[in-house]
LUMNU-481056 format. One line per field, with one value per atom (N, C-alpha, C, O): atom name; z, y, x. Coordinates in pm, 1 decimal, m for minus. Layout:
// LUMNU-481056
a <- (CA,...)
Z <- (Z,...)
Y <- (Y,...)
X <- (X,...)
END
This chain:
// LUMNU-481056
a <- (N,CA,C,O,N,CA,C,O,N,CA,C,O,N,CA,C,O,N,CA,C,O,N,CA,C,O,N,CA,C,O,N,CA,C,O,N,CA,C,O,N,CA,C,O,N,CA,C,O,N,CA,C,O,N,CA,C,O,N,CA,C,O,N,CA,C,O,N,CA,C,O,N,CA,C,O,N,CA,C,O,N,CA,C,O,N,CA,C,O,N,CA,C,O,N,CA,C,O,N,CA,C,O,N,CA,C,O,N,CA,C,O,N,CA,C,O,N,CA,C,O,N,CA,C,O,N,CA,C,O,N,CA,C,O,N,CA,C,O,N,CA,C,O,N,CA,C,O,N,CA,C,O,N,CA,C,O,N,CA,C,O,N,CA,C,O,N,CA,C,O,N,CA,C,O,N,CA,C,O,N,CA,C,O,N,CA,C,O,N,CA,C,O,N,CA,C,O,N,CA,C,O,N,CA,C,O,N,CA,C,O,N,CA,C,O,N,CA,C,O,N,CA,C,O,N,CA,C,O,N,CA,C,O,N,CA,C,O,N,CA,C,O,N,CA,C,O,N,CA,C,O,N,CA,C,O,N,CA,C,O,N,CA,C,O,N,CA,C,O,N,CA,C,O,N,CA,C,O,N,CA,C,O,N,CA,C,O,N,CA,C,O,N,CA,C,O,N,CA,C,O,N,CA,C,O,N,CA,C,O,N,CA,C,O,N,CA,C,O,N,CA,C,O,N,CA,C,O,N,CA,C,O,N,CA,C,O,N,CA,C,O,N,CA,C,O,N,CA,C,O,N,CA,C,O,N,CA,C,O,N,CA,C,O,N,CA,C,O,N,CA,C,O,N,CA,C,O,N,CA,C,O,N,CA,C,O,N,CA,C,O,N,CA,C,O,N,CA,C,O,N,CA,C,O,N,CA,C,O,N,CA,C,O,N,CA,C,O,N,CA,C,O,N,CA,C,O,N,CA,C,O,N,CA,C,O,N,CA,C,O,N,CA,C,O,N,CA,C,O,N,CA,C,O,N,CA,C,O,N,CA,C,O,N,CA,C,O,N,CA,C,O,N,CA,C,O,N,CA,C,O,N,CA,C,O,N,CA,C,O,N,CA,C,O,N,CA,C,O,N,CA,C,O,N,CA,C,O,N,CA,C,O,N,CA,C,O,N,CA,C,O,N,CA,C,O,N,CA,C,O,N,CA,C,O,N,CA,C,O,N,CA,C,O,N,CA,C,O,N,CA,C,O,N,CA,C,O,N,CA,C,O,N,CA,C,O,N,CA,C,O,N,CA,C,O,N,CA,C,O,N,CA,C,O,N,CA,C,O,N,CA,C,O,N,CA,C,O,N,CA,C,O,N,CA,C,O,N,CA,C,O,N,CA,C,O,N,CA,C,O,N,CA,C,O,N,CA,C,O,N,CA,C,O,N,CA,C,O,N,CA,C,O,N,CA,C,O,N,CA,C,O,N,CA,C,O,N,CA,C,O,N,CA,C,O,N,CA,C,O,N,CA,C,O,N,CA,C,O,N,CA,C,O,N,CA,C,O,N,CA,C,O,N,CA,C,O,N,CA,C,O,N,CA,C,O,N,CA,C,O,N,CA,C,O,N,CA,C,O,N,CA,C,O,N,CA,C,O,N,CA,C,O,N,CA,C,O,N,CA,C,O,N,CA,C,O,N,CA,C,O)
Z <- (0.0,0.0,0.0,61.2,m68.2,m71.3,55.1,132.4,74.3,192.9,193.5,298.8,75.0,69.8,104.9,161.2,72.1,108.1,259.9,315.1,328.5,474.7,532.8,631.0,472.6,518.8,504.0,595.7,387.8,365.5,462.3,513.5,487.6,578.3,720.1,789.7,763.1,895.5,904.1,1005.4,797.5,791.0,798.5,873.7,720.1,720.4,856.7,905.0,919.1,1052.2,1151.7,1232.0,1146.1,1237.6,1215.2,1311.1,1089.6,1058.9,1090.6,1141.9,1060.8,1089.4,1239.5,1285.5,1316.8,1462.3,1522.3,1623.7,1461.5,1511.6,1487.8,1570.4,1376.8,1346.3,1415.4,1483.3,1398.2,1469.2,1401.8,1392.3,1354.6,1296.6,1148.9,1101.0,1077.8,932.9,888.2,960.3,769.4,703.1,617.1,536.5,634.6,559.5,445.4,465.6,324.4,206.6,139.8,99.5,127.9,51.0,m95.7,m131.6,m180.8,m322.2,m414.6,m532.0,m362.6,m450.4,m523.7,m486.3,m627.0,m711.9,m680.3,m753.6,m573.7,m541.8,m485.4,m438.3,m491.0,m443.3,m292.3,m241.5,m221.2,m75.8,m35.9,m56.9,21.6,64.7,199.1,239.9,266.7,398.5,385.6,290.0,479.7,470.1,501.0,572.0,447.5,479.9,624.5,667.2,698.5,840.0,891.7,824.3,1012.3,1078.5,1154.2,1226.9,1136.7,1204.8,1280.2,1249.7,1377.9,1453.7,1428.5,1449.9,1383.4,1354.6,1484.7,1572.2,1497.1,1614.9,1605.4,1703.4,1486.2,1467.3,1319.2,1233.0,1291.2,1157.3,1172.5,1235.1,1115.7,1139.1,1044.5,960.9,1059.4,986.5,839.5,765.3,795.0,653.3,582.5,468.5,649.0,586.3,589.9,494.4,697.8,714.6,829.1,937.0,804.5,907.2,958.9,880.4,1090.8,1154.8,1222.9,1292.9,1202.4,1266.4,1273.7,1209.4,1352.9,1369.0,1299.0,1290.5,1248.6,1198.8,1279.8,1334.1,1287.7,1352.0,1263.6,1141.0,1327.0,1253.9,1183.7,1248.6,1052.6,981.1,1018.8,1074.3,987.9,1021.4,934.0,976.5,813.3,726.4,774.8,851.2,729.7,763.4,694.6,579.9,763.3,705.7,583.4,498.9,573.1,457.9,328.1,219.0,340.0,222.3,161.2,45.9,236.4,190.1,126.3,157.2,36.9,m18.6,94.0,179.6,95.5,199.2,179.0,276.1,54.8,22.9,m86.5,m181.9,m72.2,m164.8,m161.9,m63.3,m268.2,m267.0,m173.2,m160.3,m108.4,m12.6,m4.4,m59.6,65.8,83.9,227.2,284.9,283.2,413.9,398.5,341.7,449.1,448.3,592.4,672.9,623.9,758.2,763.6,688.0,852.0,873.8,1013.5,1070.6,1066.8,1200.2,1203.1,1149.8,1264.7,1279.2,1356.2,1457.2,1308.4,1373.4,1315.5,1338.6,1241.0,1174.1,1037.7,972.6,996.4,869.7,757.2,663.5,766.7,663.4,670.4,770.1,563.0,566.5,472.7,385.7,490.4,412.1,342.4,399.1,219.5,147.6,111.0,30.5,172.1,157.5,84.5,123.9,m21.8,m98.1,m82.4,m64.8,m88.8,m75.7,m79.5,m131.6,m22.4,m18.0,127.0,212.9,152.6,285.9,289.3,192.7,401.6,421.4,553.5,655.4,550.9,673.3,742.4,682.1,869.4,946.6,1038.9,1128.6,1016.2,1099.7,1169.5,1255.7,1135.6,1194.7,1341.3,1370.3,1435.7,1578.3,1616.7,1705.6,1550.7,1581.9,1543.3,1615.6,1430.7,1388.0,1481.2,1513.8,1523.9,1618.1,1751.6,1809.1,1801.5,1928.0,1916.5,2017.3,1795.6,1774.7,1780.8,1786.9,1779.2,1786.1,1931.7,2008.9,1967.8,2107.1,2160.4,2281.1,2071.8,2119.1,2159.1,2216.2,2130.2,2165.9,2302.3,2333.0,2382.6,2513.9,2495.5,2388.1,2599.4,2593.0,2567.9,2496.2,2625.9,2603.0,2455.8,2399.3,2394.8,2253.3,2165.7,2067.4,2199.3,2122.1,2130.2,2030.7,2249.1,2266.0,2181.9,2115.8,2185.1,2103.9,1955.6,1878.2,1914.8,1774.3,1730.7,1614.2,1821.6,1786.8,1788.6,1716.9,1870.4,1891.0,1826.8,1764.1,1841.0,1801.8,1686.6,1613.4,1669.7,1572.0,1461.1,1469.1,1358.3,1247.9,1241.8,1227.9,1252.1,1241.9,1094.6,1018.7,1054.6,914.6,908.5,986.1,813.6,784.4,649.9,549.3,649.4,530.4,484.1,554.1,368.2,312.8,231.3,134.3,272.2,202.8,69.6,66.2,m39.9,m171.8,m225.7,m299.9,m188.2,m234.9,m126.5,m64.5,m104.4,m3.8,m61.0,m118.1,m46.0,m88.1,37.5,117.4,54.0,169.3,120.4,25.6,183.6,146.3,263.8,375.5,238.6,345.0,304.3,187.1,401.5,373.3,419.4,410.2,468.8,518.0,404.8,340.1,381.0,276.5,319.6,435.6,226.1,257.8,205.4,223.9,141.1,88.9,203.5,292.8,200.4,308.0,256.5,332.0,133.6,79.1,120.0,151.4,118.7,159.2,41.6,m30.6,24.1,m72.8,m26.9,52.9,m78.5,m43.2,m91.6,m27.6,m202.4,m255.9,m159.1,m136.7,m101.8,m5.1,122.2,180.6,165.6,285.8,266.1,353.5,150.1,121.2,111.2,153.0,55.4,46.9,184.5,206.6,278.1,414.8,486.4,559.8,465.1,524.9,468.2,540.7,338.0,274.9,328.4,341.1,360.4,416.2,556.7,597.3,631.4,764.9,753.7,830.0,657.4,638.7,575.3,619.1,472.2,400.1,405.4,313.9,510.2,523.0,410.8,384.2,344.9,237.2,292.2,408.6,206.8,241.0,231.7,149.6,313.2,307.6,174.2,117.7,125.5,2.1,37.2,126.9,m32.2,m8.3,m130.0,m243.3,m103.8,m210.3,m188.7,m76.5,m293.6,m275.0,m276.3,m349.2,m196.0,m197.8,m230.1,m159.3,m334.9,m375.3,m331.6,m347.8,m277.3,m233.1,m330.3,m407.0,m327.3,m404.7,m355.2,m237.7,m444.1,m401.9,m317.9,m353.3,m206.0,m118.4,m162.4,m182.6,m176.6,m220.4,m117.4,m134.7)
Y <- (m118.1,0.0,124.2,126.4,225.4,349.8,431.0,401.2,535.7,620.9,690.1,704.1,734.0,802.1,707.2,750.2,578.8,481.9,467.9,460.3,464.3,458.7,584.3,576.7,700.7,825.5,820.1,857.2,773.7,763.5,663.7,687.1,552.8,452.2,507.5,480.5,584.0,647.1,744.0,749.7,820.6,914.2,838.1,876.6,729.0,649.2,585.7,585.2,532.3,471.6,573.6,543.5,695.1,801.4,837.0,848.3,854.8,894.3,783.0,809.7,657.9,545.5,529.1,506.3,540.7,526.1,644.1,627.4,763.9,879.2,860.3,901.6,799.2,776.8,649.2,651.0,540.2,416.4,323.0,203.5,371.5,282.3,312.1,421.5,212.1,225.3,141.4,53.7,170.4,84.6,m14.5,24.5,m142.9,m249.2,m292.1,m316.5,m301.1,m345.4,m458.1,m439.2,m574.5,m684.1,m657.8,m631.4,m664.7,m631.2,m750.2,m732.1,m871.8,m987.3,m1014.7,m963.8,m1094.7,m1120.7,m1252.9,m1293.9,m1319.9,m1448.3,m1427.9,m1319.4,m1531.3,m1525.0,m1504.7,m1426.2,m1575.1,m1566.2,m1479.8,m1517.3,m1364.6,m1275.8,m1214.5,m1210.1,m1167.2,m1107.8,m979.6,m904.5,m953.0,m834.1,m706.0,m708.9,m594.9,m464.7,m432.6,m454.2,m381.0,m355.5,m252.7,m219.1,m203.9,m112.8,m197.1,m289.4,m164.9,m236.9,m137.7,m18.5,m188.0,m107.7,m163.4,m282.0,m78.1,m119.7,m152.1,m66.5,m275.9,m315.7,m265.0,m216.4,m276.6,m240.7,m216.7,m276.8,m127.9,m111.3,m139.8,m62.1,m251.0,m290.9,m219.8,m139.4,m251.0,m180.9,m218.3,m154.3,m318.7,m355.4,m313.3,m352.9,m234.2,m181.3,m274.2,m278.7,m348.5,m436.1,m384.4,m353.3,m375.5,m334.7,m462.1,m544.6,m478.1,m595.8,m553.9,m452.7,m631.9,m603.6,m730.1,m830.5,m724.0,m836.3,m808.9,m694.6,m916.0,m915.1,m1016.9,m1111.3,m997.9,m1099.1,m1223.0,m1213.6,m1337.4,m1464.4,m1482.3,m1474.4,m1506.2,m1526.7,m1660.1,m1748.1,m1673.7,m1797.3,m1913.9,m2029.3,m1884.2,m1989.1,m2030.7,m1959.1,m2144.7,m2193.3,m2106.8,m2066.0,m2079.2,m1995.8,m2060.4,m1990.2,m2193.2,m2261.6,m2227.8,m2247.2,m2177.3,m2140.9,m2007.8,m1979.3,m1926.7,m1795.0,m1802.9,m1891.9,m1708.0,m1696.4,m1659.7,m1578.1,m1718.2,m1690.1,m1553.7,m1487.8,m1511.3,m1382.0,m1316.7,m1382.7,m1186.9,m1118.4,m968.5,m918.2,m896.2,m749.9,m686.7,m734.4,m578.9,m512.0,m364.4,m319.5,m290.6,m146.9,m109.4,m164.8,m15.5,41.3,191.2,256.8,247.1,391.9,441.1,414.5,513.4,567.0,710.1,795.4,737.2,873.8,884.5,786.0,1004.9,1030.4,1173.2,1264.4,1191.6,1324.5,1414.0,1372.5,1535.2,1629.6,1631.0,1726.0,1528.5,1525.9,1593.5,1579.1,1665.9,1738.1,1660.8,1720.3,1530.8,1446.0,1309.1,1274.3,1232.1,1092.1,1014.7,1072.9,883.8,795.2,690.3,638.0,660.1,547.0,456.4,492.6,337.7,246.3,121.3,59.1,84.9,m35.9,m136.2,m98.5,m264.3,m366.2,m505.9,m529.5,m600.0,m740.7,m781.4,m762.3,m837.6,m886.2,m1037.8,m1108.2,m1085.3,m1229.2,m1269.4,m1203.0,m1378.3,m1432.9,m1516.2,m1606.3,m1485.5,m1556.6,m1654.7,m1614.7,m1784.7,m1887.2,m1974.1,m2054.1,m1961.1,m2042.5,m2004.9,m1891.1,m2097.9,m2066.3,m2018.7,m1934.8,m2071.3,m2029.3,m1883.3,m1809.2,m1842.5,m1703.1,m1609.6,m1500.9,m1651.7,m1570.6,m1558.9,m1450.3,m1671.2,m1668.8,m1592.1,m1544.7,m1579.1,m1507.8,m1357.2,m1286.7,m1306.3,m1161.8,m1117.7,m1134.5,m1062.1,m1029.0,m913.4,m904.8,m822.9,m707.1,m742.4,m658.7,m864.3,m906.4,m974.2,m1055.9,m939.6,m1003.7,m1147.0,m1182.9,m1226.3,m1365.5,m1375.1,m1464.6,m1284.1,m1285.1,m1259.8,m1324.7,m1166.3,m1135.9,m1252.6,m1283.9,m1316.9,m1435.2,m1546.9,m1613.6,m1566.5,m1669.7,m1635.4,m1722.2,m1508.1,m1465.3,m1483.3,m1516.3,m1461.7,m1478.4,m1622.8,m1650.7,m1713.1,m1854.8,m1901.1,m1994.7,m1836.3,m1886.0,m1801.6,m1856.8,m1667.5,m1582.5,m1487.5,m1449.7,m1449.0,m1346.5,m1403.8,m1517.4,m1323.6,m1359.1,m1252.1,m1133.4,m1294.6,m1201.8,m1180.7,m1276.6,m1053.9,m1020.6,m939.4,m846.1,m977.8,m904.9,m835.8,m901.0,m703.9,m623.8,m558.1,m472.3,m596.7,m540.3,m415.8,m423.0,m301.4,m175.0,m174.3,m189.4,m156.7,m143.8,m1.9,44.4,66.8,203.9,280.6,228.4,404.2,487.2,625.4,687.0,673.7,809.4,888.3,845.9,1002.7,1090.6,1214.1,1278.7,1247.9,1364.1,1459.8,1420.8,1586.2,1685.9,1807.0,1844.6,1867.5,1988.3,2113.1,2223.7,2096.6,2208.8,2260.7,2184.1,2391.3,2452.9,2460.4,2489.2,2434.3,2438.2,2564.4,2579.5,2655.3,2778.0,2875.6,2890.1,2943.2,3034.0,3174.0,3253.6,3206.5,3338.3,3437.8,3399.9,3567.7,3671.7,3764.7,3803.1,3799.4,3902.6,3962.5,3903.2,4079.7,4143.9,4061.4,4058.9,3995.2,3911.6,3796.6,3762.7,3736.6,3629.6,3682.8,3616.4,3802.5,3862.0,3885.5,3853.8,3941.5,3962.6,3828.9,3817.2,3728.6,3595.2,3536.1,3472.1,3556.9,3505.9,3577.0,3514.4,3708.4,3782.4,3731.5,3717.1,3704.4,3649.7,3512.2,3478.9,3430.8,3297.4,3304.9,3217.3,3409.8,3427.2,3463.9,3415.4,3550.2,3593.7,3482.4,3454.5,3419.2,3311.5,3186.7,3164.9,3103.4,2986.9,2885.9,2848.8,2841.2,2742.7,2600.2,2575.7,2508.0,2366.3,2322.6,2376.7,2226.4,2183.7,2118.0,2044.2,2146.4,2085.9,1982.9,2005.1,1871.4,1767.7,1755.1,1743.3,1758.0,1740.6,1607.2,1575.7,1529.2,1400.7,1418.3,1502.1,1339.1,1325.4,1179.5,1090.5,1154.3,1017.3,974.9,1049.8,857.1,802.7,696.5,642.8,666.2,555.0,427.6,416.3,331.8,204.9,132.7,129.2,74.7,m0.9,m146.5,m204.2,m203.6,m344.2,m425.4,m546.1)
X <- (83.7,0.0,88.1,194.8,42.6,117.9,91.6,0.5,174.4,159.1,23.8,m38.4,m23.0,m152.6,m267.5,m368.2,m252.9,m355.8,m364.6,m474.4,m248.5,m249.4,m312.7,m386.7,m284.0,m343.6,m494.9,m568.2,m541.7,m685.5,m747.9,m857.4,m679.1,m732.4,m743.3,m841.2,m644.6,m652.0,m767.4,m837.2,m787.9,m900.4,m1032.4,m1121.9,m1045.4,m1168.4,m1193.2,m1306.4,m1088.8,m1103.8,m1156.3,m1244.6,m1101.2,m1144.3,m1290.9,m1367.2,m1330.8,m1469.0,m1567.8,m1676.5,m1531.5,m1620.9,m1640.2,m1752.1,m1531.5,m1546.7,m1623.3,m1691.0,m1614.2,m1691.0,m1840.0,m1921.4,m1876.6,m2018.4,m2067.6,m2170.3,m1995.5,m2025.9,m2123.1,m2095.1,m2235.8,m2336.7,m2357.1,m2327.3,m2408.5,m2426.3,m2545.3,m2592.7,m2591.3,m2689.5,m2612.6,m2528.1,m2642.3,m2577.6,m2668.7,m2787.7,m2611.9,m2686.0,m2608.6,m2493.9,m2670.2,m2612.0,m2642.5,m2757.3,m2540.4,m2560.4,m2537.2,m2504.9,m2553.3,m2538.5,m2669.1,m2774.7,m2660.4,m2777.1,m2846.3,m2936.3,m2806.5,m2868.1,m3009.3,m3043.7,m3087.9,m3225.7,m3229.3,m3309.5,m3142.8,m3137.9,m3018.4,m2903.1,m3048.1,m2939.7,m2974.1,m3090.2,m2870.4,m2889.7,m2970.3,m2951.2,m3060.0,m3144.7,m3067.1,m2966.5,m3114.3,m3058.6,m3095.4,m3208.8,m2998.6,m3021.0,m2920.7,m2823.3,m2946.7,m2854.1,m2752.1,m2788.7,m2623.3,m2516.0,m2428.1,m2426.9,m2355.5,m2260.1,m2120.9,m2095.7,m2031.6,m1894.5,m1822.4,m1809.5,m1775.3,m1698.9,m1556.5,m1500.1,m1498.4,m1358.6,m1332.9,m1396.9,m1238.0,m1183.2,m1035.0,m962.8,m988.8,m850.5,m754.5,m795.4,m626.0,m521.5,m512.6,m438.1,m585.2,m585.4,m714.8,m738.5,m797.2,m917.8,m1036.8,m1114.3,m1053.0,m1168.5,m1253.8,m1203.2,m1383.8,m1479.3,m1544.5,m1591.4,m1547.5,m1607.0,m1736.8,m1740.6,m1843.5,m1971.6,m2055.0,m2024.1,m2161.2,m2253.2,m2385.0,m2430.0,m2446.4,m2584.2,m2662.6,m2605.3,m2792.7,m2876.0,m2878.3,m2884.6,m2873.3,m2871.5,m3006.4,m3110.7,m3005.8,m3132.7,m3196.4,m3130.7,m3324.8,m3395.7,m3348.8,m3354.2,m3303.4,m3250.8,m3111.4,m3046.6,m3068.2,m2934.9,m2828.7,m2847.0,m2719.2,m2613.8,m2548.9,m2493.3,m2555.3,m2497.8,m2572.8,m2519.4,m2696.4,m2775.3,m2731.4,m2763.9,m2658.5,m2616.1,m2477.8,m2398.6,m2450.4,m2316.0,m2220.7,m2255.0,m2101.8,m2002.8,m1938.1,m1901.0,m1924.2,m1863.7,m1947.5,m1988.9,m1972.0,m2060.7,m2032.5,m1978.6,m2068.0,m2051.9,m2154.2,m2266.9,m2112.4,m2200.8,m2165.0,m2064.6,m2249.8,m2228.4,m2265.6,m2359.2,m2191.7,m2221.4,m2236.5,m2149.2,m2347.5,m2369.8,m2362.4,m2451.6,m2254.7,m2234.0,m2284.8,m2238.1,m2379.7,m2424.7,m2484.6,m2531.4,m2482.2,m2537.0,m2588.7,m2525.4,m2702.3,m2760.6,m2663.2,m2606.2,m2644.9,m2554.5,m2414.4,m2339.6,m2377.0,m2246.5,m2263.3,m2366.7,m2162.4,m2170.0,m2102.2,m2049.1,m2104.3,m2047.0,m2113.6,m2176.9,m2098.3,m2137.1,m2046.3,m1981.4,m2041.9,m1956.8,m2040.8,m2136.7,m2003.9,m2062.4,m1945.0,m1859.1,m1943.3,m1830.8,m1878.2,m1976.8,m1807.5,m1838.9,m1725.5,m1609.7,m1760.3,m1656.9,m1713.7,m1822.7,m1636.4,m1674.6,m1697.6,m1611.4,m1814.4,m1848.6,m1828.4,m1857.7,m1778.2,m1757.7,m1821.5,m1802.6,m1896.9,m1955.9,m1849.0,m1790.6,m1823.8,m1721.7,m1792.1,m1866.3,m1768.4,m1830.7,m1727.9,m1764.4,m1602.3,m1496.9,m1478.4,m1441.5,m1502.9,m1490.0,m1349.6,m1335.2,m1246.1,m1109.9,m1087.7,m1021.1,m1142.7,m1128.1,m1205.3,m1157.5,m1324.4,m1403.4,m1330.2,m1323.0,m1275.4,m1202.4,m1071.3,m1018.8,m1017.7,m892.6,m905.8,m805.0,m1027.7,m1048.5,m1039.0,m1133.4,m925.7,m896.9,m980.1,m1002.5,m1027.3,m1102.9,m1246.6,m1316.4,m1291.4,m1426.2,m1427.1,m1340.3,m1525.2,m1537.3,m1589.9,m1638.3,m1580.0,m1624.2,m1775.1,m1819.7,m1853.9,m1998.9,m2031.5,m2119.4,m1961.2,m1985.8,m1942.5,m2009.7,m1832.3,m1788.9,m1892.6,m1920.9,m1948.8,m2051.8,m2175.1,m2232.1,m2215.7,m2330.2,m2300.7,m2390.6,m2174.3,m2137.5,m2150.2,m2178.8,m2129.3,m2142.9,m2288.0,m2323.5,m2373.8,m2509.3,m2619.1,m2709.5,m2613.4,m2725.3,m2696.1,m2787.5,m2571.9,m2537.8,m2450.8,m2404.0,m2430.1,m2341.4,m2233.1,m2262.8,m2107.8,m1995.7,m1963.6,m1950.1,m1951.5,m1923.8,m1795.2,m1774.2,m1709.7,m1587.6,m1609.5,m1637.6,m1596.3,m1624.3,m1494.6,m1440.8,m1444.2,m1320.4,m1355.4,m1430.8,m1299.5,m1325.4,m1250.5,m1128.4,m1324.6,m1263.8,m1275.4,m1188.8,m1382.8,m1404.5,m1478.6,m1571.3,m1437.3,m1502.8,m1528.2,m1438.2,m1649.5,m1686.3,m1721.2,m1804.6,m1657.1,m1678.0,m1750.7,m1706.1,m1862.2,m1941.2,m1944.2,m1978.0,m1908.6,m1904.3,m1986.1,m1989.6,m2051.5,m2128.3,m2053.9,m2107.1,m1931.8,m1853.3,m1766.7,m1695.3,m1773.0,m1693.4,m1548.1,m1518.6,m1456.9,m1314.3,m1247.1,m1126.4,m1318.8,m1258.2,m1233.6,m1317.2,m1116.9,m1080.6,m1047.2,m991.4,m1078.2,m1047.1,m1155.6,m1268.5,m1118.2,m1212.2,m1237.5,m1145.4,m1362.8,m1400.1,m1533.1,m1605.6,m1562.6,m1689.6,m1807.8,m1912.9,m1791.0,m1898.9,m1929.5,m2045.7,m1823.2,m1844.3,m1909.5,m1995.1,m1869.3,m1927.5,m2077.3,m2157.9,m2113.8,m2255.3,m2329.1,m2444.3,m2261.5,m2322.0,m2347.2,m2450.0,m2253.6,m2271.6,m2385.2,m2461.6,m2396.5,m2507.9,m2639.9,m2738.4,m2641.0,m2760.8,m2796.3,m2914.1,m2693.6,m2719.5,m2777.9,m2854.4,m2741.7,m2798.4,m2945.5,m3029.0,m2976.0,m3114.5,m3197.5,m3309.1,m3142.3,m3210.6,m3123.0,m3043.6,m3134.7,m3045.6,m3070.0,m3184.3,m2961.9,m2977.3,m2982.7,m2951.2,m3023.0,m3017.8,m2871.9,m2797.9,m2828.0,m2688.1,m2655.3,m2736.0,m2535.9,m2488.5,m2383.1,m2301.8,m2383.7,m2285.7,m2196.0,m2242.8,m2065.7,m1968.3,m1898.1,m1858.5,m1882.5,m1814.1,m1662.4,m1609.3,m1594.1,m1450.2,m1422.8,m1469.9,m1348.3,m1321.8,m1182.0,m1085.6,m1172.0,m1044.9,m999.1,m1079.0,m870.4,m819.0,m882.6,m917.8,m897.4,m953.5,m849.5,m731.7,m893.5,m805.4,m807.2,m914.0,m693.7,m686.6,m615.8,m599.1)
END
């Protein structure tokens, strides 16, 4: 990975942990797929993987694809940004891999084996949208524009920031 990729990954880790929760969307084309739901990011590791739990579906896990394309939309009320992260999700069922996650307490590991499904999501593409302006120049036109915004507040605008794809 290049230095800029590590910089972007640090930025993404910071923003994801600040927001914490996301909407999960399975984007595979199979008939049986995991439902869209709200998830809470447990961890974002140093290789760009987001770990989270889903509720165990009523069907057997063997009926689902083990790896599939997915998307996470991170947003929170009061934050002036949101993230749309695309990548590959993998269902983790190996008890040794679940027990190997040191940041999880024993109760959570037990729930992962019995009630929940642990998902590892590899970030391949991340889009960052911010409503905060980054321009810092001064002019009378900008001053009049700011006075106008106080009198007539505009709707927030979101600008996308595109990152290199993480591999």
